[in-house]
C-alpha positions in Angstrom: -110.5 69.5 11.8 -110.4 65.9 10.4 -112.5 67.0 7.4 -110.1 69.8 6.8 -107.2 67.5 6.9 -108.9 65.1 4.5 -109.6 67.9 2.0 -106.0 69.1 2.3 -104.8 65.5 1.9 -106.8 65.1 -1.3 -105.3 68.2 -2.8 -101.9 67.1 -1.7 -102.3 63.7 -3.4 -103.4 65.5 -6.6 -100.3 67.6 -6.5 -98.1 64.5 -5.9 -99.5 63.0 -9.1 -99.6 66.2 -11.2 -95.9 66.9 -11.3 -94.6 63.4 -12.3 -97.4 63.2 -14.9 -96.5 66.6 -16.4 -92.8 65.7 -16.5 -93.4 62.3 -18.2 -96.0 63.7 -20.6 -93.7 66.5 -21.9 -90.3 64.7 -21.9 -91.3 61.1 -22.5 -94.7 60.6 -24.1 -94.5 63.6 -26.4 -91.1 62.8 -28.0 -91.9 59.1 -28.5 -95.4 59.9 -29.9 -93.8 62.3 -32.4 -91.4 59.8 -33.8 -94.0 57.0 -33.7 -96.3 59.1 -35.7 -93.6 59.9 -38.2 -92.4 56.3 -38.4 -95.7 54.5 -38.6 -97.3 57.0 -40.9 -100.9 56.1 -39.7 -100.7 52.4 -40.2 -99.5 49.7 -37.8 -97.2 47.1 -39.4 -98.6 43.9 -37.9 -96.6 41.9 -40.4 -93.4 43.0 -38.6 -94.6 41.8 -35.1 -95.7 38.4 -36.3 -92.6 37.7 -38.4 -90.8 34.5 -37.4 -87.6 36.4 -36.9 -89.3 38.9 -34.6 -90.8 36.1 -32.5 -87.4 34.4 -32.1 -85.9 37.7 -31.0 -88.7 38.3 -28.5 -88.2 34.8 -27.0 -84.5 35.3 -26.7 -85.0 38.7 -25.1 -87.3 37.4 -22.5 -85.5 34.2 -21.4 -82.0 35.8 -21.3 -83.4 38.6 -19.1 -85.1 36.1 -16.8 -81.9 34.0 -16.5 -79.8 37.1 -15.9 -82.2 38.4 -13.2 -82.1 35.1 -11.4 -78.3 34.9 -11.5 -78.0 38.5 -10.4 -80.2 37.9 -7.4 -78.1 34.9 -6.5 -74.9 36.8 -6.7 -76.2 40.0 -5.1 -78.0 38.8 -2.1 -74.9 37.6 -0.2 -73.2 40.9 -0.9 -76.3 42.8 0.1 -76.2 40.9 3.4 -72.5 41.6 4.0 -72.7 45.3 3.3 -76.0 45.8 5.2 -75.8 43.7 8.3 -72.1 42.9 9.0 -69.5 45.4 10.2 -66.0 45.0 8.6 -63.2 47.3 7.6 -63.7 48.8 4.2 -67.5 48.2 4.1 -68.2 51.7 2.8 -65.6 51.3 0.0 -67.1 48.0 -1.0 -70.6 49.6 -1.2 -69.2 52.3 -3.5 -67.1 50.0 -5.7 -70.1 47.8 -6.4 -71.8 50.7 -8.2 -68.8 51.3 -10.6 -69.7 48.6 -13.1 -73.2 49.9 -13.3 -72.2 53.3 -14.7 -69.5 52.3 -17.1 -70.4 52.3 -20.8 -71.4 48.8 -21.8 -69.2 48.9 -24.8 -66.1 49.4 -22.6 -66.9 46.6 -20.1 -67.9 44.2 -22.8 -64.6 44.8 -24.4 -62.9 44.1 -21.1 -64.7 40.7 -20.9 -63.4 39.8 -24.3 -59.9 40.4 -23.0 -60.5 38.2 -20.0 -62.5 35.3 -21.4 -60.9 32.4 -23.4 -61.5 32.6 -27.1 -64.0 29.7 -27.0 -66.2 31.7 -24.5 -66.0 35.2 -26.0 -69.3 35.0 -27.9 -72.5 33.4 -26.8 -75.0 33.2 -24.0 -72.5 32.5 -21.1 -70.6 35.8 -21.6 -73.9 37.7 -22.0 -75.2 36.4 -18.6 -71.9 37.0 -16.9 -71.8 40.6 -18.1 -75.4 41.2 -17.1 -74.6 40.0 -13.6 -71.5 42.1 -13.5 -73.5 45.3 -14.4 -76.6 44.7 -12.3 -75.4 43.4 -9.0 -75.3 47.0 -7.8 -79.1 47.2 -8.1 -79.5 44.3 -5.8 -76.9 45.5 -3.3 -78.2 49.1 -3.1 -82.0 48.4 -3.2 -82.1 45.2 -1.1 -79.2 46.1 1.1 -80.6 49.5 2.0 -83.9 47.9 2.9 -82.3 45.0 4.8 -80.2 47.3 6.9 -83.3 48.8 8.5 -85.0 45.5 9.6 -85.0 45.2 13.4 -82.9 42.0 14.2 -84.8 41.3 17.5 -87.2 38.9 15.7 -84.2 37.0 14.3 -82.6 36.9 17.7 -85.7 35.5 19.3 -86.0 32.8 16.6 -82.4 31.9 17.2 -83.1 31.6 20.9 -86.0 29.3 20.2 -83.6 27.0 18.2 -84.3 28.0 14.6 -81.3 27.3 12.4 -79.7 30.0 10.2 -81.2 28.5 7.1 -84.6 28.4 8.6 -84.4 32.0 9.8 -83.4 33.0 6.3 -86.1 31.0 4.6 -89.0 31.9 7.0 -88.1 35.4 8.2 -85.5 37.1 6.0 -87.0 36.3 2.6 -90.6 37.2 3.5 -89.4 40.5 5.1 -87.4 41.4 2.0 -90.1 40.7 -0.6 -90.9 44.4 -1.4 -87.2 45.2 -1.9 -86.6 41.9 -3.8 -89.6 42.7 -6.1 -88.2 46.2 -6.8 -84.6 45.0 -7.5 -85.9 42.1 -9.7 -88.0 44.5 -11.8 -85.2 46.9 -12.3 -82.7 44.2 -13.2 -85.1 42.5 -15.6 -85.8 45.8 -17.4 -82.1 46.5 -17.9 -81.4 43.0 -19.2 -84.6 43.1 -21.3 -83.4 46.3 -23.0 -79.7 45.3 -23.2 -77.8 46.6 -26.2 -74.0 47.0 -25.9 -73.5 43.7 -24.1 -75.5 41.8 -26.7 -73.8 43.5 -29.7 -70.3 42.7 -28.6 -70.6 39.5 -26.6 -73.6 38.0 -28.5 -72.1 38.1 -31.9 -74.3 37.8 -35.1 -76.4 34.9 -33.7 -78.0 36.7 -30.8 -80.1 39.9 -30.7 -82.5 41.5 -28.3 -85.4 43.8 -29.3 -83.2 46.9 -28.6 -80.4 45.6 -30.9 -82.9 44.9 -33.7 -84.5 48.4 -33.2 -81.0 49.9 -33.5 -80.2 48.0 -36.7 -83.5 48.9 -38.3 -83.3 52.6 -37.5 -79.6 53.2 -38.2 -78.5 50.5 -40.6 -81.4 49.7 -42.9 -83.3 53.0 -42.1 -86.6 51.1 -41.7 -88.1 53.6 -39.3 -91.5 51.9 -39.7 -90.4 48.5 -38.4 -88.2 50.2 -35.7 -91.2 52.1 -34.4 -93.3 48.9 -34.4 -90.7 47.0 -32.4 -90.3 50.0 -30.0 -94.1 49.9 -29.3 -93.8 46.2 -28.7 -90.9 46.7 -26.3 -92.8 49.4 -24.4 -95.9 47.2 -24.2 -93.8 44.3 -22.8 -92.1 46.6 -20.3 -95.5 48.0 -19.2 -96.8 44.5 -18.6 -93.7 43.5 -16.6 -93.9 46.6 -14.4 -97.6 46.2 -13.8 -97.0 42.6 -12.7 -94.0 43.4 -10.5 -95.9 46.4 -8.9 -98.8 44.1 -8.1 -96.5 41.5 -6.5 -94.7 44.2 -4.6 -97.9 45.7 -3.3 -99.1 42.2 -2.2 -95.8 41.5 -0.5 -96.1 44.9 1.3 -93.9 45.6 4.3 -95.4 43.6 7.2 -92.5 44.4 9.6 -92.0 47.9 10.9 -88.8 49.6 9.6 -86.4 51.4 11.9 -86.2 55.2 11.6 -82.4 54.9 11.0 -80.2 52.2 9.5 -79.4 49.9 12.4 -75.8 49.6 13.5 -74.1 46.6 11.8 -72.6 44.0 14.1 -69.4 42.0 13.8 -69.8 38.6 12.1 -70.4 35.7 14.4 -68.1 32.7 14.2 -70.4 30.7 11.8 -70.8 33.8 9.6 -67.1 34.6 9.1 -66.5 31.9 6.4 -69.6 33.2 4.5 -68.4 36.8 4.8 -64.9 35.9 3.6 -66.2 33.8 0.7 -68.7 36.6 -0.3 -66.0 39.3 -0.4 -63.5 37.0 -2.2 -65.9 36.2 -4.9 -66.9 39.8 -5.3 -63.3 40.9 -5.4 -62.5 38.5 -8.3 -65.8 39.0 -10.1 -65.6 42.8 -10.0 -61.9 43.2 -9.8 -60.7 41.4 -12.9 -62.7 43.4 -15.5 -62.0 46.7 -13.8 -58.3 45.7 -13.4 -58.2 45.1 -17.2 -59.4 48.7 -17.8 -56.9 50.1 -15.3 -54.0 48.2 -16.8 -55.0 49.3 -20.3 -55.0 53.0 -19.2 -51.3 52.7 -18.2 -50.1 50.4 -21.1 -48.3 52.9 -23.4 -46.1 52.0 -26.3 -43.0 52.6 -24.1 -44.3 50.5 -21.2 -46.3 51.5 -18.2 -46.8 55.3 -17.9 -49.1 58.2 -17.5 -49.1 59.4 -21.1 -52.8 58.7 -21.6 -53.7 60.6 -18.4 -51.6 63.6 -19.5 -53.4 63.6 -22.8 -56.7 64.3 -21.0 -55.6 67.9 -20.5 -54.7 68.6 -24.1 -57.0 69.4 -27.1 -57.7 66.4 -29.4 -59.3 65.8 -32.8 -61.7 63.4 -31.1 -63.4 66.1 -29.1 -63.9 69.9 -29.5 -62.6 70.4 -25.9 -59.9 68.9 -23.7 -61.1 65.5 -22.3 -60.9 66.8 -18.7 -63.8 69.2 -19.5 -66.0 66.2 -19.9 -65.6 65.6 -16.1 -66.9 69.0 -15.3 -69.9 68.7 -17.6 -70.7 65.2 -16.3 -70.7 66.4 -12.7 -72.9 69.4 -13.5 -75.3 67.4 -15.5 -75.5 64.6 -13.0 -76.1 66.9 -10.1 -79.0 68.6 -11.9 -80.4 65.3 -13.1 -80.3 63.9 -9.5 -82.3 66.9 -8.2 -84.9 66.4 -10.9 -85.1 62.6 -10.4 -85.4 63.0 -6.6 -88.3 65.4 -6.9 -90.2 63.4 -9.6 -89.4 60.1 -8.1 -90.2 61.0 -4.5 -93.5 62.5 -5.5 -94.4 59.4 -7.6 -93.3 57.1 -4.8 -95.4 58.9 -2.2 -98.5 58.7 -4.5 -97.8 55.0 -5.3 -97.2 54.1 -1.6 -100.6 55.5 -0.8 -102.1 52.6 -2.9 -105.0 54.8 -4.0 -105.3 54.3 -7.8 -101.7 55.2 -8.5 -100.4 51.9 -9.9 -100.7 53.3 -13.4 -98.3 56.1 -12.3 -95.8 53.6 -11.1 -95.9 51.8 -14.4 -95.6 55.1 -16.3 -92.5 56.2 -14.3 -90.8 52.9 -15.1 -91.5 53.0 -18.8 -88.4 55.2 -19.7 -86.2 52.2 -18.7 -88.0 50.1 -21.3 -88.0 52.7 -24.1 -85.5 52.3 -26.8 -82.7 54.8 -26.2 -82.3 55.2 -30.0 -86.0 56.1 -30.5 -86.1 58.3 -27.5 -83.0 60.2 -28.6 -84.4 60.6 -32.1 -87.7 61.7 -30.6 -86.1 64.5 -28.6 -84.3 65.7 -31.7 -87.5 65.7 -33.9 -90.0 66.8 -31.3 -88.1 69.7 -29.8 -87.0 71.4 -33.0 -89.5 74.2 -33.4 -90.6 77.2 -31.3 -91.9 77.3 -28.6 -90.4 73.8 -27.8 -87.0 74.3 -29.5 -85.0 72.7 -26.6 -82.4 70.8 -28.6 -79.6 73.2 -27.8 -80.7 74.0 -24.2 -78.1 73.1 -21.6 -80.8 71.6 -19.3 -82.1 69.1 -21.8 -79.3 66.6 -21.0 -80.1 66.5 -17.2 -83.8 66.0 -18.1 -83.2 62.9 -20.2 -80.8 61.6 -17.6 -83.4 62.1 -14.9 -85.9 60.1 -17.0 -83.6 57.1 -16.5 -82.7 57.8 -12.9 -86.2 58.5 -11.6 -87.4 54.9 -11.7 -84.6 53.9 -9.3 -85.7 56.6 -6.9 -89.3 55.3 -7.0 -88.2 51.7 -6.5 -86.0 52.6 -3.5 -88.4 54.9 -1.8 -91.7 53.0 -2.3 -90.9 50.1 -0.1 -89.6 52.4 2.6 -92.7 54.6 2.5 -95.0 51.5 2.6 -93.1 50.4 5.7 -94.2 53.4 7.7 -96.7 52.4 10.3 -100.0 54.3 9.3 -100.9 54.6 13.0 -98.1 57.1 13.4 -99.8 59.4 10.9 -103.2 58.8 12.3 -102.1 59.7 15.8 -100.4 62.9 14.6 -103.6 63.9 12.8 -105.8 63.3 15.8 -103.4 65.5 17.8 -104.0 68.3 15.3 -100.8 68.0 13.2 -101.4 69.2 9.6 -100.4 66.9 6.7 -97.3 69.0 5.9 -96.0 68.7 9.5 -96.8 64.9 9.5 -94.6 64.5 6.3 -91.9 66.7 7.7 -91.6 65.2 11.2 -92.7 61.5 10.7 -92.3 60.5 7.0 -89.1 62.4 6.3 -87.0 60.9 9.2 -88.2 57.4 8.2 -87.2 57.7 4.6 -84.0 59.8 5.1 -81.6 56.9 4.6 -83.4 55.5 1.5 -83.5 59.0 0.1 -79.7 59.2 0.5 -79.3 55.8 -1.2 -81.6 56.9 -4.0 -79.6 60.2 -4.4 -76.3 58.4 -4.6 -77.6 55.8 -7.1 -79.4 58.4 -9.2 -76.2 60.5 -9.4 -74.2 57.4 -10.5 -76.8 56.5 -13.1 -76.8 60.0 -14.5 -73.0 60.0 -14.7 -73.1 56.8 -16.8 -76.2 57.4 -19.0 -75.2 57.2 -22.7 -78.0 56.0 -25.0 -80.0 59.1 -25.2 -77.4 61.6 -24.0 -75.2 60.9 -27.1 -78.0 62.4 -29.2 -78.4 65.6 -27.1 -75.0 66.5 -25.6 -73.4 69.2 -27.6 -70.0 68.5 -29.1 -68.3 71.2 -27.0 -70.1 69.9 -23.8 -69.6 66.2 -23.8 -70.2 63.9 -20.9 -67.7 61.3 -19.8 -69.5 58.3 -21.5 -69.9 60.3 -24.7 -66.2 61.3 -24.6 -65.3 57.6 -24.1 -67.4 56.6 -27.0 -65.8 59.3 -29.3 -62.3 57.9 -28.5 -63.3 54.3 -28.9 -64.8 54.8 -32.3 -61.5 56.2 -33.6 -58.7 53.7 -34.4 -55.3 53.9 -32.9 -53.6 52.9 -29.6 -53.6 56.5 -28.4 -57.4 56.8 -28.7 -58.0 53.5 -27.1 -55.7 54.3 -24.2 -57.3 57.7 -23.7 -60.7 56.0 -23.6 -59.4 53.6 -20.9 -58.0 56.6 -18.9 -61.4 58.3 -19.1 -63.0 55.0 -17.9 -60.7 55.0 -14.8 -61.6 58.7 -14.2 -65.3 57.8 -14.4 -64.8 54.9 -12.0 -63.0 57.2 -9.5 -65.7 59.9 -9.7 -68.4 57.3 -9.2 -66.8 55.8 -6.1 -66.3 59.3 -4.7 -69.9 60.4 -5.4 -71.5 57.3 -3.9 -69.1 57.4 -0.9 -70.0 61.0 -0.2 -73.7 60.2 -0.4 -73.3 57.4 2.1 -71.2 59.6 4.4 -73.7 62.4 4.4 -76.6 60.2 5.2 -74.6 58.4 7.9 -73.8 61.8 9.6 -77.6 62.3 9.9 -78.0 59.1 11.8 -78.0 56.4 9.2 -75.1 54.4 10.6 
């Protein structure tokens, strides 16, 4: 019986790996390989990589991403604690609102920062770091907070009974227990800051550029596809190294504490915790509220004073789009739902293979690489690679959800892997001894233990798909735009009406995101997560 289970388990692990590998091979490796082959033309431009200007850009890309990640963790941990462990009115709304900045087009939010910051601070490193924190706090709150909520507090209560101070409990119990989730959140945040584009272009000014910005300039401004391809390969190699290191650290951290089957009920704040809770929520309200309030105010600021003119314009045909702007909402929801399904399948299978720790680290690195690929090169790659039969997919409706799933799947992996590693292997072993086949073990043991993280991953994947822009802009048809693409179309046209309509669409995107994340949280809570 055990030999039969082992054979079945081996086949099952092969299937786990085969589907993500096939997905990445066809829709990531093949498009990039096609454009690299065309751009490099058989020779590798080492002169580009060792140019003094390139080395300066690489250094700035690395250190600003490192600083942004550290600041994001510092800003996100208190909010992750508040939303995961403390019960207060409006907690679910706060969890949903935190995700809103993450899905808004970077061009829009960077413009909002220009309106908020004094003129002396509108360009430079400081606004870049502030904007990166604003965007990426959601990653820390959702990834670390979801993991934190399932840690059994009995060990902390015992330490408190023995006289351990709150700071000592945090230092010696909380931080070690959260290492897997912290490693996952840090890797994701670093990757997003490392490949930052819109924030750098608007808030960095002409003095600062990341690799992604330089790739864009080379590919679209000077049409030097050879240099752009070389820098894209450099960026991919750097991202691969970063993911490999973070995966190793995450595996070494490993979940040493058993995770609860369900998210544990949050408790009311103790007397000494209330000031920290109030301060955390107040800082979050100001930090998140001001840029979002600027967008909302702009959506109502018509030439005749405050009004709904820009919202009424969403239902009318416009020269900026081939369809009424409201149709972009329908297409975005449909695309995001399909992308979420694809990302959950690919990400869950990859996470299961990676959590087994049996030669699958390379798969984890491969799944994360789409986050580090240049969106410009990936978009061009799709257009060039899928232009002839039998792979003429450029006009296929499903190609947009596929490219969105490429970006969302890494988040699914990073959320589910720590949860899967936290499952006590003795539960599976006991079930196998009692004769349960592997499929039943996964259904009755693994699934209940990862149900809550799966819901978190679904909500975040849906929000990410809603806000994906870099590659979608190359593939979305003009008569089927997504919300970010529609916003971009209005922003690139001059005139107060176009700018106001773009702001109104941003508010709609914000509302849809809050609703989607709130529904995902509510559905998982009804199944015992809260």
